[in-house]
C-alpha angles and dihedrals in degrees: 000000000000123000091247093052090049090050092051092048093049091047092050092048090049091052092047089053092050091051090051091050092048089055091050091048091054091052091048090049091055090051090049092048089050092049094048099042112017113026095074089070105019096038128231091286098039094250096125089231098138125107090251091046092052092047091051092042092239111189121238099253090199094059111112095238092051097038091053090062096051126099134147094275096047094048092046092048092049092050093048097043101031124214130282124194107255094218103041102021089228118145111259094173123016123231114265094190094119096033102072135049117235089258093050092047091049091049092047093050090050090049094049092051091049091051094053097036094240128137 
């Protein structure tokens, strides 16, 4: 194997490793965003079983009837627009539209869907 071929192979392998790490970092960022901004109400496993979650009547996102309604667009829309109580109009979850970058939002949506087992 020539020196040039070896250099090309090492470079390609290095780039592939960087791409793999970038994918892992995005997933980790989604988990970090969840932990920092969402888990206090939704719980670590998205069951809504925290004191704040119970007070706000947060739905168990892992329940089959809820999970079946979730997809990327629905989760993203809910995060961006927040949730108002249908009966009282009171804010149950504030809008995070201006809180997250596009990358953080995408990572968070991916993390939510992975938590609840939705696609």
